[in-house]
Every structure is written in structure tokens, then in C-alpha cells.
C-alpha atoms as one frame of an Amber mdcrd trajectory, in Angstrom:
protein
  72.134  37.292 116.826  73.511  34.234 118.835  73.341  33.471 122.126  75.608
  31.301 124.171  72.810  29.466 126.394  75.315  29.301 129.600  75.627  32.942
 129.260  72.154  34.039 128.682  69.840  31.628 130.930  68.467  33.676 133.266
  68.366  32.935 136.880  64.921  31.263 137.921  63.208  33.472 140.491  61.761
  32.475 143.779  57.936  33.613 143.817  54.468  33.379 145.400  56.431  32.467
 148.305  53.704  34.258 150.879  51.132  33.220 148.083  51.123  29.388 148.140
  49.657  29.193 152.054  46.491  31.211 150.833  46.499  29.196 147.590  47.165
  25.969 149.604  43.878  26.432 151.834  41.853  27.030 148.238  43.437  23.840
 147.289  42.548  22.046 150.133  38.865  22.569 150.223  38.417  21.655 146.387
  40.459  18.492 146.853  37.472  16.321 147.707  35.624  17.825 144.692  37.985
  16.983 141.835  39.511  13.633 141.048  43.008  14.148 140.813  45.349  11.749
 140.204  48.766  12.223 141.306  52.122  10.431 140.511  54.078   9.974 143.899
  57.628  12.269 143.753  59.833  13.767 146.028  58.245  17.414 145.727  54.554
  16.423 145.484  54.155  18.419 148.465  55.965  21.596 146.958  53.319  22.112
 144.336  50.310  22.846 146.083  50.654  26.312 144.751  50.395  24.573 141.387
  47.152  22.863 142.529  45.582  25.830 143.335  46.141  27.629 140.151  45.140
  25.365 137.743  42.081  24.663 139.893  41.198  28.185 139.810  41.531  27.774
 136.023  39.091  25.022 135.830  36.685  26.883 138.098  37.159  29.764 135.701
  35.905  27.347 132.625  39.460  28.154 131.162  39.726  24.628 130.628  37.655
  21.673 131.591  40.658  19.630 132.939  44.230  19.501 132.548  47.570  16.812
 132.694  50.889  18.733 134.130  54.182  16.887 133.997  57.533  18.874 135.421
  61.254  17.069 134.902  64.154  17.889 136.336  67.545  16.975 136.585  66.552
  13.524 134.327  63.722  12.768 136.690  59.839  13.334 136.369  59.535  15.329
 140.055  56.030  15.905 139.462  52.894  14.586 137.405  49.145  15.277 138.051
  45.707  15.392 136.450  43.323  17.851 137.132  39.433  18.126 136.418  37.550
  16.476 133.983  38.772  14.781 130.297  35.161  15.365 128.961  32.315  17.382
 129.740  29.999  16.787 126.563  28.521  14.287 125.399  29.355  12.701 128.656
  31.277  13.771 131.924  34.759  11.629 132.283  37.559  12.676 134.558  41.137
  13.513 133.414  43.739  10.864 133.912  47.288  10.822 133.522  47.312   8.776
 130.585  44.699  11.025 128.535  45.638  11.129 124.786  45.553  14.942 123.560
  45.420  16.342 119.871  48.299  18.130 120.763  47.919  20.755 117.508  50.892
  23.158 116.953  52.820  21.086 118.759  52.963  18.967 115.749  55.923  21.609
 114.047  58.340  20.712 116.882  57.688  17.233 118.080  56.936  15.537 114.054
  57.944  17.843 111.378  60.663  20.055 112.847  62.914  16.800 114.035  61.984
  15.141 110.369  63.420  18.421 108.871  66.511  18.648 111.361  67.104  14.805
 110.227  67.232  15.695 106.716  69.532  18.628 107.166  71.811  16.190 109.151
  72.478  14.025 106.353  73.160  16.482 103.806  69.877  16.733 102.122  68.573
  20.084 102.397  70.505  23.528 103.463  68.718  25.815 105.557  69.522  28.766
 103.136  68.094  26.358 100.288  65.124  27.883  98.665  61.970  25.908  99.043
  61.623  25.941  95.462  65.018  23.790  94.809  62.900  20.834  95.702  59.420
  21.879  95.341  59.664  24.228  92.101  55.813  25.087  91.928  56.553  26.629
  95.143  57.906  29.693  93.078  54.625  30.719  92.271  53.484  34.416  92.802
  56.781  35.624  93.645  57.695  33.000  96.210  61.101  31.956  94.687  63.418
  33.285  96.961  61.479  31.929 100.301  64.270  29.706 102.026  63.812  26.459
 104.476  65.165  28.946 106.959  62.228  31.124 106.868  59.765  28.363 106.959
  61.373  27.233 110.138  61.381  30.814 111.634  58.038  32.237 110.288  59.621
  35.153 108.477  58.198  33.298 105.590  55.707  36.033 104.735  53.145  33.650
 103.810  49.627  34.473 105.179  48.234  32.452 108.577  46.519  29.356 106.870
  44.845  28.157 103.623  41.421  29.311 102.875  38.720  27.622 104.404  36.125
  30.011 102.903  35.606  27.383  99.993  35.008  23.768  99.611  38.423  21.587
  99.208  39.670  18.252 100.578  42.706  16.234 100.271  46.645  16.851 100.689
  47.217  17.068  97.029  44.642  20.373  96.894  46.255  21.368  99.960  49.444
  21.537  98.501  48.405  23.283  95.260  47.010  25.743  97.137  49.764  26.436
  99.600  52.203  26.686  96.109  49.583  29.225  94.757  49.797  31.458  98.057
  51.200  34.985  97.763  53.510  36.521 100.153  51.682  39.220 102.359  55.364
  40.776 103.415  58.619  40.086 101.415  60.731  37.102 102.962  62.712  37.895
 106.044  60.695  40.761 106.701  58.587  40.253 109.379  57.379  37.444 111.917
  54.217  36.167 110.573  53.327  32.976 112.423  51.856  30.683 109.378  50.443
  26.814 109.119  51.099  27.300 105.563  54.784  27.241 106.596  54.551  23.902
 107.960  52.150  22.337 105.721  54.637  22.973 103.399  57.431  21.766 105.202
  55.579  18.622 105.620  55.289  18.375 101.799  58.950  18.964 101.609  59.827
  15.871 104.061  57.682  13.829 101.964  58.788  14.763  98.581  62.959  14.522
  99.961  62.479  11.295 101.915  60.037   9.440  99.614  58.273   8.387 102.549
  54.873  10.189 103.860  55.348  12.558 107.095  53.551  10.267 109.585  55.864
   7.299 108.680  58.859   9.274 108.763  58.492  10.906 111.939  57.399   7.538
 113.524  60.356   5.787 112.130  63.144   8.203 112.757  61.964  10.255 116.180
  59.046   8.369 117.921  59.809   4.738 117.822  63.451   5.328 118.551  62.608
   7.438 121.724  60.249   4.561 122.819  57.063   7.315 122.517  54.720   4.485
 121.585  51.333   6.434 122.323  52.269   9.644 119.858  51.136   9.494 116.307
  48.918  10.724 113.797  45.678   9.018 112.978  45.338   7.087 116.274  43.682
   3.926 116.105  40.177   3.659 117.395  41.451   1.736 120.567  42.620   4.981
 121.810  39.506   6.658 121.304  38.371   6.412 124.871  41.264   7.983 126.404
  41.586  10.740 123.744  40.284  14.216 125.274  37.682  15.259 123.347  37.990
  18.869 121.716  35.039  20.647 119.728  32.005  19.921 117.761  32.335  20.020
 113.987  30.456  21.415 111.412  27.999  18.625 111.586  27.948  18.634 115.400
  29.834  15.811 115.789  32.249  15.791 118.633  35.821  15.627 117.387  37.376
  12.735 119.481  40.420  10.902 117.955  39.978  13.110 114.677  42.479  16.243
 114.732  40.734  19.238 115.535  42.478  21.833 113.174  40.285  22.576 110.064
  43.045  22.270 107.603  44.719  19.177 108.420  41.156  17.818 109.078  40.666
  18.395 105.265  43.867  17.039 104.546  43.049  13.732 105.937  44.541  14.181
 109.171  48.201  14.087 108.717  49.799  17.475 108.097  53.074  19.571 109.145
  51.394  21.771 111.370  48.939  19.722 113.041  47.479  16.144 113.595  49.756
  14.617 116.118  48.249  12.777 119.176  50.157  12.146 122.601  50.661  11.873
 125.866  52.397  13.736 128.754  54.724  10.784 129.386  55.714  10.352 125.605
  56.439  14.570 125.457  58.024  13.724 128.666  60.812  11.184 127.049  60.831
  13.721 123.952  61.798  16.505 126.123  64.106  14.977 128.111  65.896  13.355
 124.913  66.402  17.127 123.757  67.843  18.101 127.148  70.405  15.346 126.914
  71.134  15.883 123.611  72.079  19.423 123.516  73.929  19.001 126.608  75.718
  15.997 124.639  74.855  13.789 127.734  74.801   9.680 126.891  71.428   9.208
 125.163  69.163   6.848 126.451  67.808   6.446 123.062  69.644   7.625 119.705
  68.421  10.945 118.570  69.329  13.851 116.646  73.004  15.486 117.393  73.903
  17.590 119.805  75.265  20.266 116.994  72.211  19.888 115.400  69.730  20.299
 118.483  71.800  23.134 119.830  71.666  25.591 116.447  67.914  24.284 115.993
  66.946  26.140 119.724  69.142  28.825 119.327  67.790  32.057 117.544  67.567
  31.748 113.359  65.436  34.652 112.882  66.849  37.459 110.282  69.607  39.436
 112.111  67.559  42.766 112.891  64.374  40.915 114.073  63.329  41.197 117.480
  60.756  38.015 117.645  63.467  35.316 118.498  62.612  32.008 116.623  64.661
  28.564 116.836  64.082  26.185 113.644  60.690  25.587 114.836  60.819  26.443
 118.401  59.636  29.569 120.109  61.935  31.451 122.077  60.857  34.776 122.600
  57.404  36.234 120.906  53.975  37.263 121.591  53.301  33.095 121.638  55.805
  32.711 124.543  53.284  32.619 127.373  54.305  29.259 128.656  57.624  30.713
 129.487  55.967  32.902 132.161  58.164  36.136 133.588  60.371  33.802 135.177
  62.083  31.409 132.927  65.186  32.746 130.728  65.950  33.483 127.148  68.065
  30.438 126.186  64.871  27.984 127.110  62.190  27.539 124.164  59.039  25.903
 123.743  55.554  25.898 121.903  52.159  26.069 122.319  49.279  24.373 120.471
  46.087  25.673 119.993  43.887  23.337 121.303  45.347  23.940 125.044  49.078
  22.000 125.101  52.145  23.585 125.464  55.727  22.754 126.488  58.620  24.705
 127.570  62.177  23.468 127.749  65.406  24.500 129.612  68.457  22.675 129.135
  70.599  24.712 131.153  69.144  23.824 134.458  67.511  20.513 132.932  64.060
  21.262 133.395  60.969  21.186 131.326  57.006  22.149 131.582  54.308  20.303
 129.928  51.026  21.158 130.280  48.227  19.809 128.640  44.613  20.599 128.297
  41.606  20.419 125.631  40.822  23.977 126.351  38.624  24.233 123.300  36.366
  21.317 124.404  33.106  21.748 124.103  32.500  24.635 122.286  35.423  26.480
 121.670  35.349  29.117 124.669  38.585  28.098 126.803  41.605  29.995 126.818
  44.717  28.937 128.652  47.213  31.615 127.591  47.584  32.987 131.352  47.462
  29.320 133.062  50.719  28.628 131.041  52.448  31.680 132.148  50.889  31.156
 135.687  52.424  27.949 136.000  55.831  28.330 134.514  56.437  30.785 137.149
  55.193  28.594 139.937  57.511  25.736 138.760  60.156  28.110 138.537  60.040
  29.320 142.021  59.081  25.747 143.175  62.255  24.088 142.091  64.072  27.239
 143.079  66.198  27.154 139.965  67.761  30.522 140.714  70.394  28.445 142.856
  71.730  26.771 139.941  72.684  30.037 138.128  75.630  31.692 139.137  76.593
  34.030 136.139  75.921  37.252 136.883  75.731  39.111 133.530  73.508  41.645
 132.812  71.796  39.416 129.995  70.477  37.260 132.806  67.982  39.931 133.458
  66.258  39.463 129.995  63.145  37.182 130.614  60.162  38.446 128.674  59.109
  39.368 125.011  60.900  41.800 123.558  63.039  42.509 126.049  66.059  40.865
 124.544  66.297  44.010 122.055  65.581  46.783 124.871  68.544  44.492 127.194
  70.788  44.680 123.911  70.296  48.504 123.652  70.722  48.955 127.323  73.829
  47.719 127.566  75.504  48.891 123.739  75.661  52.628 124.328  78.339  53.363
 126.847  79.642  56.591 127.911  83.627  56.213 127.570  86.628  57.759 127.419
  88.497  56.356 124.426  92.154  57.284 124.018  93.342  57.342 120.266  96.328
  55.821 119.109  97.994  59.403 119.436  96.734  59.953 122.768  98.612  56.674
 123.720 101.552  57.420 121.856 101.751  60.743 123.634 101.129  59.165 127.614
 103.793  56.336 126.363 106.209  59.171 125.569 106.382  57.950 122.204 108.588
  55.018 122.667 106.749  53.746 119.630 108.614  55.800 117.214 111.986  55.499
 118.590 112.929  59.156 118.668 117.104  59.540 118.585 119.008  60.404 121.752
 120.136  64.042 122.748 122.827  64.883 120.595 122.456  62.323 117.612 120.695
  62.903 114.433 116.631  63.322 114.986 114.810  60.433 113.486 113.328  61.067
 109.976 109.378  60.038 109.566 106.867  60.748 107.108 103.144  61.565 108.508
 100.036  60.099 106.263  97.493  62.909 107.955  94.358  64.722 107.643  91.746
  66.994 109.535  91.157  64.116 111.623  94.614  63.419 112.771  94.273  65.219
 116.305  94.389  64.317 120.151  91.707  64.394 122.806  92.625  67.900 123.550
  92.244  68.729 119.726  95.484  69.135 119.083  96.984  68.342 115.594  99.128
  65.211 115.168 101.461  67.110 113.134 102.078  69.565 115.700 102.668  66.772
 118.586 105.085  65.189 116.680 106.676  68.382 115.125 107.520  69.303 118.475
 109.068  65.961 119.685 112.835  65.966 120.660 114.552  63.434 118.369 112.025
  63.345 115.869 111.763  65.066 112.547 108.907  65.493 110.340 110.396  65.237
 106.630 107.651  64.948 104.758 103.512  65.360 105.292 101.191  63.096 103.334
  97.566  63.682 102.302  94.990  61.535 101.010  91.701  62.432  99.628  89.951
  65.606 100.139  93.911  66.848 101.186  95.596  67.462 104.450  92.713  69.383
 105.836  90.144  67.554 104.371  88.003  70.223 102.498  88.839  69.288  98.934
  86.016  67.053  96.758  88.388  66.794  93.274  90.617  64.281  91.779  93.046
  67.547  91.370  94.487  67.693  94.535  98.151  68.891  94.199 101.375  68.886
  96.565 101.553  71.842  99.160 102.896  73.290 102.270 101.479  73.039 105.873
 101.090  76.558 106.431 101.735  76.218 110.312 104.947  74.041 110.055 106.342
  74.802 106.791 106.382  71.156 106.264 105.642  69.775 102.563 102.939  67.875
 101.753 102.912  65.410  99.170  99.429  64.249  97.670  98.450  60.603  97.430
  95.419  61.034  95.684  94.770  61.582  92.051  93.125  60.318  88.980  95.460
  57.802  88.272  96.968  54.966  90.303 100.303  56.713  90.263  99.030  59.662
  91.406  97.652  57.312  94.672 100.828  55.433  95.505 103.609  57.020  97.537
 106.881  57.030  95.869 109.213  54.330  97.526 112.342  56.494  96.419 111.177
  59.004  98.662 110.106  56.829 101.370 113.598  55.766 101.685 114.311  59.074
 102.634 112.649  58.863 106.097 112.801  55.853 108.657 109.442  55.557 109.560
 105.794  56.607 108.376 103.164  57.764 110.500  99.756  57.103 109.791  96.976
  58.790 111.468  93.542  58.473 109.631  89.928  57.972 110.502  88.393  55.121
 108.927  84.348  55.220 108.502  84.242  51.156 108.573  83.203  50.757 104.591
  85.287  48.961 102.124  84.905  51.630  99.583  86.564  54.402 102.038  89.387
  54.705 100.103  91.580  55.765 103.075  91.901  51.962 103.707  93.841  51.432
 100.056  95.795  54.868 100.724  97.199  52.853 104.007  97.590  49.734 101.725
  99.525  51.373  99.301 101.851  52.754 101.768 102.170  49.524 103.347 103.431
  47.997 100.140 105.755  50.849  99.417 107.338  50.636 103.084 108.095  47.082
 102.627 110.029  48.110  99.322 111.812  50.780 100.794 112.380  48.630 104.051
 111.173  51.140 106.421 108.564  51.101 109.449 105.019  51.784 109.523 103.290
  53.035 112.540  99.613  53.299 112.641  98.044  55.639 115.082  94.630  53.693
 115.651  91.193  55.156 115.829  87.477  54.006 116.372  85.502  52.214 113.708
  82.773  55.196 113.932  80.265  52.343 112.966  81.138  50.091 115.411  83.297
  46.511 115.451  80.790  43.889 116.080  78.932  43.745 112.973  80.710  42.221
 109.778  77.743  42.291 106.890  77.889  42.611 103.224  79.168  41.245  99.753
  82.726  40.128  99.916  85.041  41.738  97.015  86.092  39.626  94.185  89.844
  39.026  93.836  89.378  39.788  89.910  87.790  43.447  91.249  90.496  44.652
  93.738  90.845  48.646  92.854  91.247  51.699  94.825  87.625  51.246  96.662
  88.492  47.534  97.121  91.709  47.287  98.274  91.606  43.574  99.404  88.624
  40.816  99.604  86.990  41.658 102.573  83.252  42.542 102.950  81.835  45.825
 102.395  81.052  46.162 106.200  84.336  44.913 107.556  83.874  45.357 111.691
  87.578  46.409 112.092  89.644  49.187 112.939  92.170  50.775 110.720  95.042
  49.400 112.699  93.498  45.824 112.563  92.840  46.398 108.646  96.824  47.189
 108.321  97.612  43.778 110.010  94.914  41.959 107.986  96.232  43.404 104.670
 100.253  42.859 106.024  99.496  39.489 106.586  96.969  38.238 104.373  98.770
  39.816 101.540 102.387  38.771 102.586 103.381  41.987 101.892 106.248  42.040
 104.777 106.192  45.393 105.918 107.536  46.202 109.326 104.072  47.000 111.539
 103.668  48.749 114.518 100.098  49.745 115.593  99.486  52.059 118.569  96.289
  50.866 119.948  93.518  52.526 121.608  92.539  52.315 125.100  89.039  52.110
 126.181  87.738  50.792 122.848  85.033  48.257 122.863  83.961  46.399 119.556
  80.409  47.423 120.072  81.107  51.253 120.614  79.543  53.766 118.033  81.459
  56.540 117.933  79.077  58.411 120.062  80.518  56.139 123.123  83.824  57.167
 122.534  83.539  60.702 124.018  85.996  61.603 121.181  84.916  65.141 119.011
  83.344  64.583 115.613  85.444  66.283 112.904  84.255  65.328 109.251  86.261
  62.851 108.006  85.615  64.134 104.145  83.655  67.209 103.110  80.182  64.585
 102.442  80.515  62.878 105.722  79.328  65.311 108.061  77.337  63.282 110.972
  77.205  59.939 112.717  73.900  59.355 110.814  75.422  59.813 107.515  78.114
  56.930 108.329  75.604  54.836 109.175  73.622  54.811 106.223  77.058  55.191
 104.362  77.512  51.509 103.735  74.367  51.068 101.688  73.634  54.727 100.172
  77.319  54.540  99.090  76.751  50.927  97.346  74.647  52.852  95.030  76.488
  55.679  94.154  78.314  55.149  91.064  74.916  55.235  89.620  73.233  57.495
  88.028  71.081  58.998  91.273  72.400  61.727  93.338  73.175  60.638  97.324
  72.880  64.206  98.573  76.416  65.632  97.387  75.718  69.320  97.114  73.152
  69.047  99.796  73.234  69.995 103.699  72.519  65.932 104.292  74.788  63.868
 102.088  73.825  60.198 102.165  70.249  60.797 103.873  68.964  61.569 100.777
  68.680  59.742  97.354  67.280  60.805  94.402  67.402  61.572  90.466  65.088
  63.885  87.758  63.426  60.332  87.030  62.160  59.083  90.457  58.508  59.541
  91.693  59.502  60.756  95.143  56.094  59.101  96.600  56.339  55.847  94.449
  59.754  54.856  95.523  59.193  55.753  99.417  55.765  53.595  99.655  57.507
  50.586  98.079  60.574  50.832 100.151  58.723  51.350 102.965  56.446  48.227
 101.690  59.505  46.147 102.016  59.606  46.485 105.907  63.302  47.311 105.870
  64.437  47.132 109.800  66.138  50.263 111.407  65.229  52.795 108.336  61.984
  54.663 106.974  61.968  56.284 104.104  60.054  59.917 103.342  59.099  61.219
  99.949  61.048  64.566  99.627  62.473  66.731  96.657  66.049  68.176  96.613
  68.228  70.419  94.058  72.133  69.356  94.987  74.590  72.218  94.309  77.334
  69.746  93.045  77.736  66.224  91.715  75.449  64.381  90.033  72.257  66.074
  88.868  73.875  69.182  90.009  71.308  72.088  89.999  68.418  69.893  88.628
  65.327  69.073  91.031  65.368  65.584  91.910  62.499  63.488  93.643  63.777
  61.006  95.992  63.725  59.915  99.635  64.920  61.225 102.532  66.025  58.323
 104.916  65.556  58.513 109.018  67.425  55.626 110.780  64.966  54.390 113.291
  66.690  51.730 115.117  70.441  51.528 114.158  70.856  48.459 116.082  68.339
  46.770 113.687  69.818  48.442 110.414  71.586  46.008 108.316  72.865  48.666
 106.189  74.802  46.470 103.311  71.407  44.993 102.817  69.890  48.519 102.844
  72.293  49.077  99.604  70.709  45.870  97.845  67.223  46.920  98.508  68.038
  50.424  97.011  69.133  49.304  94.116  66.917  46.499  93.378  64.110  49.167
  93.964  65.188  51.705  91.593  65.787  48.550  89.039  62.242  47.362  89.332
  60.573  50.699  89.222  62.690  52.795  86.701  64.434  49.778  84.627  64.642
  52.188  81.507  66.552  55.276  83.810  68.661  53.551  86.634  71.897  52.293
  85.114  72.517  49.384  87.425  75.639  48.614  85.928  77.518  51.691  87.011
  77.414  49.906  90.880  79.631  47.266  90.214  82.766  49.092  90.947  81.650
  49.518  94.497  79.694  46.231  94.910  82.901  44.509  93.256  80.983  41.438
  93.587  79.799  39.762  90.531  77.352  37.388  91.922  75.668  40.010  93.692
  75.267  42.262  90.671  73.835  38.876  88.503  71.438  38.792  91.191  70.293
  42.032  91.181  70.164  42.464  87.443  67.957  39.157  87.500  65.602  40.788
  89.870  65.966  38.242  92.406  64.592  39.328  96.008  67.535  41.550  97.942
  66.667  39.506 101.139  67.780  36.446  99.242  70.479  38.072  97.574  71.973
  39.204 101.358  71.555  35.502 102.842  73.829  34.322  99.990  76.756  36.795
 101.527  76.672  34.612 104.745  78.355  31.459 103.131  81.441  33.771 102.277
  81.143  35.834 105.494  81.411  32.844 107.751  84.587  31.541 106.050  85.742
  35.251 106.077  85.424  35.648 110.108  88.404  33.513 111.095  90.756  35.028
 109.247  89.413  38.515 110.601  89.817  37.052 114.180  93.714  36.502 113.778
  94.085  40.318 113.541  91.782  42.076 115.906  92.928  43.886 118.688  90.318
  44.467 120.391  88.204  41.239 121.580
């Protein structure tokens, strides 16, 4: 999933207007009792509500004190210190220059920018495995965990190192991290983990050859003028440092990192250990905003493109917890965004009570620093962070700066991104297919002969799906057009009526019209191709077929063969377009290798290509330089995100074993393994919704696949006896697949998961080599045979997919 920040940043709402008066009165009564240090600013008087919110939190013992700093339009518009910096062992007032243990802000202020610099220098790639640089990390099944998964907390690692045993030292921590086992498969679930960033800290040191604290200081803090930000603060800073908690020896931690793992590691770690001030973090936040917005930077920093990537969603595409590289965008931890600040902004929190949230679009940031854990760990500022963000959004009246009224601007809260997408994805449209549009335009695309002239002879490649919106057959419609004569009909796999499931399909005659039907399907290549000499007897060929959106659907190759033959015959091809039933907005799966092109892989396209048949015709003709005279009669009303249920069109089974949209949804994955010795449900009432074999243990396979946490699908153990095809009349153990969220399901990745599961659980039974024909990608086959984690396999497809997308873009009809 990708967001364009100007399109998705949400309108900052005015809030608490009537609320301000009451809170301001409370604040006035308390101001004399507290020592507050505020910096002059134009809007200081407008933030009285903020004063009341923070002072109330202090009264409720949520924190002893706080420093707030708000930046807007390149300036600090508000900063103020509240309450006490220390309660024990002595009382000290909070001041603006207080230095805080920022805890997990270390992850995004020190470790993340250090990693991003290595990325800019070409020293790492996000999809590289961690083990590429730290080979020992591969222990205990972690060989496929990537740098991106560490940065986004989708690695599957546990939350922290074991603190129940005695240990100390960075080297010990490194060996413990290397020895950890995954709780969930890489990429499966969001699980916030300090080990992720501890490991990233080790990675920075290994690649750069410098300690993490020295590297961050040299390339982040010093360039930005952050002179009061560092690990291991010197003794001279101690009096200004906000203390945290008593340690295990009942010594108040002050200038010593609060996080126990970082403390055992000596105070420098990738996940915690940094100390800083609100003023320094303000410099950092403004530098991020300036770089992202490509403004002249006051200090040299990371490149704009790098930071845009880091602050956009980088989690797996089927995940609903949105994380950038290090940064939090929309998760259960996003309390500091409040309820009003938009998605597209980003931030982070720290366990000690620190937080920052940044919105580049309105050039705004909110920094809230507290030592909520002082003195005994009882404080909690989760609610306060949210209230502060809401008040800032309302006080600055940022909504007036955002004029885009896109529906996505309603998205402001945790997991509303997925909900909002679902609300917008399912339309109730009336889509006119190519045959409907052809009729409405008086068949102009077919150039019927004038009255009295010899009719224009056409051939028609179609089947049972060739119908208009009223259910009338394309054959009958074209046969009744004056000036046209259907000289021949051609039928693809399954025959002109779509009822045959055999390779032995011969020529026949259409019963309604008496027109001869020539089969272009059989068990040899010659039988699957139209006869060029026969095509020379017609002026044009009309193609009206229903594609399913998957590379190995044979109608695509049949159309390709007609384009080739028509080019040789010198005749025109007219494709009447139809919807891609599984939507045209998703491109996924392995791309067919050039040396593996067959009837089930006509061209080097992804397994799920996200195109219509008309668009594919243009791509085949253009990229293969076929030179066919091609006309596509476009649909009306179809949008790329439309699934078939949004079109208003009648579902007609496009093949005997494709009986529902649910089956079509699963088909890219389940169909991938069909060539092997497994039943995919042919000969049952639910083909492609079940999978099994006599040697499969139903509960074992279902449990394994469910524990893989594959988004959008669940597996129910079942048994079935197919009446046809593989294992006909034999009882099969297996699974029934239930689609729980088709937008979250990556069906091509599901195919890799199924193949990998069968190979792992039943290595002596499952014939992996038999799926190679439909996979048509040697790297994928090599990885599956080698037992590579299927999530890593699917991530490897991305580079080739990114190269394919610009090619695809040239031929898209529906934008």
C-alpha cells in the first residue's frame, strides 16, 4: 500500500472551542501554584487549553512534569515547561532545557537515520536479509528475516531479550539476539520488538565500522546542530537530566539509561539509550519536514527521497498496522497522533514518557517530553499524548490549510485505513462490456458493409461468456447486424458452450445459427492455433472472452495466437473488452521466465497481472511486435479497483470448474499447485476452494497453514472424494479455504505458502517439480525446493514486478 501525502493528509479539525473557557479558568487557578517556564511566542495565549490538559495530568499523577514544544511553518510557536523535573530524592522544577532519557525515540532519532544513510550510500538494501551482513543471525530459522522487517516490526521476533537471567555486555546481547527464535513467521504479523532495533544497531556498527553512538553523532546530531543529544551523557549534564526510576539497587537512575537491556549493554543500543532536549528534537523534526518537502535545508541531512520512503507505509501490503521505516504511522501505539491529526503524518513514543509527532504537509510537529516513570514507574501518559495532539490541531486550526476533499481525508484513527479502504473499494456500478458498447455505437468498430454491398465477413472467437447486459449472445447479436456475416466461429478451451473439460474438443456447429464452430484447443500446439489460411477468408476476427486475471488462464494464450495469425493473414482483430473479475489494481506473483513460455504462460507477465483482456491484447501486440491490426472496444463504467460483484454484470461460469467469484479469488494461488499430485477440487462442488490428497493429514496441514498467519484466508480441515480429475473416487484429506478478507489476501503468495507447506510436511509424497509449468519461474522453484520461507520468496518478486509496472502502464486503458 502506498500513500501520496498531499492526497491522504487529513483535515485537522477545530476542537474544544467551548471546552477552552472552562479549562482556561482551571489553569488560571493553578498557575500560581506551579512553576511554568514559557518561551514567548505569538500564539502562547491561544494554548491555554493545553496548559489545563497538562496540569490536569500532573494532578492525576500521570507524570511529575512535562516540556511541550510545538513547531509550525518553520517556527517554534509554543514551548513551555510544566510541573516538576524531580520528586525524589529531592524536588526540582521542570525547565525548558531539561534533558530526557528519550527511550524508544532512540529508534527513530539515532538508529533509523543511521540505517537510512547506509541505504543512501548503497551499502544495504531494505530487502536484504539480516544474515547477509550478520551471518550468525540466521540461527533458529531467522535466515529469511529482512532489514525492512526489522525496521517495520514485522520480523516475528519476541519483544525483548531475556531479562530473567543474569547477563551483561553488548557482545552477550548480540549472541542472545542471534540465538532468538521467531514467534511468528517473518512478515506475518506486527509485533513491536526491541530486539529488532538492537539488531539494527549491531548492523550499523558492522557495516560502518563505527560504534552506533559515534556514527549517529557524526552523521545525524552534529550536522543538525543537536549539541545536547547523545548516548552516555557526561556528568556535567546530570543536574539538568530528568530522573526516571529506582534501579534494582534502589539507586535513582539519572543520566543512566532506564531501559534494562540497554543498561546491561553499557548504555548504547539501537533501541534505547539516547538523551536529548525538546530544543534538539525540534531541530530534528524541522529537518525532516524540510527534507521531505524538498525545502532548502538549514543543515545537511538525508535526501528528500529517502525520508519520503521512510515515512510512508513500508509494512507488508496485506497488513493493517501501518509502519514506516522505524516510524509509526497508524498502530495501537499511535496515541500521540490523537484523533484529529491525519494519516500521512508520523511519529514515535518512548517508554519513559516521551513522544513526537510530525506532519510534513502542514509543516507541524508536536514534542511532548515527560519522565512519567518517575519516581516509581506508576505514571502513564498515553491519554495525555492524544489530548495534547488534539488541542494542538484545534488551536492552530490546521484544517483551513487542507482543501483536498478526497474521501480518504476522513481517515484519522488506528486501523481506519483498512476500514476506509474497504468502504471505498466496493461500488455498485453498472458496467457496460465491450459488446454493449459496440451495440450502442452501431457496430462502428466492425465497419459493416453499406446496404447493397457484399457483407463484411467476420470470424468470432467466443463462448458462453459472450453475452450482453441483457443475456443475449454475442453470436446472435453480430449475426443479426446488416452488412456483417459471421463466416466462422472459434471456440477456446472448454468449447463454445464452456461445458467440456477435456483436451479432445473437435469442430462442431452452432445449433442456433448453423454457423460452423472450429475448435482452437487440443492436446497439441497445432490444435491450439487458428489456421492462417482460414483467417484469410475473413476480414476481421472478433474476440469476446472472459478472462480470469491469471497468467495461466489459457484464453490469454488463445487470444495471443489469434493476434499472431491475424498479423500473418493481414486481417483486423477486434477485442470486446470485459472486466478482470479479481480487479485490475493488484499486480503480484512471479513473472514468467522467457525460456518457459507455454500455452499457460504466453508472455513474460506476472501470475496476477491486473489487466483486462483488451489491455493484454495491446501489450502482447506491442511488446512482441506482432504487428496485428488491433482494435479494442472499451468497456464503460469499469474502474481498476472493481471486483466482479461491483460491475452489475451476470456471473456466467467462465469454465466448468470456475463457478464463483470466491473460487476466482483463490485461483491464482491454488491454481499454482494444480499441476502436482494434489486435488484442487475438480470433481467436487467447490473447485479451488478445497485442496487435498490421500496422503495429506487434514488437521496437520490446516494447523500449519493457520499458524503461518496468512492474511485474508483461513483453513478448515476437511476430507472429500472428487468424482473426476486427480484422485477421482479416492478419499482425500485436506483443507477448505475460506476467504476472510479478499483485499488482504495475496493469492499468489498463498500459492507459495501451500507449495512450501506440502514440501515441508510431506517431502516424500508431494511432487514439487510438477508445479514448475504453471509457476514458470526458475528462481521461485529453486527457492521452494530449498525450503526458503515463502514470505521471503514473494518479497523476491518485487524487483521484477517494479520493472514490469512501467511496461504495463503503457497499455492500460482504464486509469
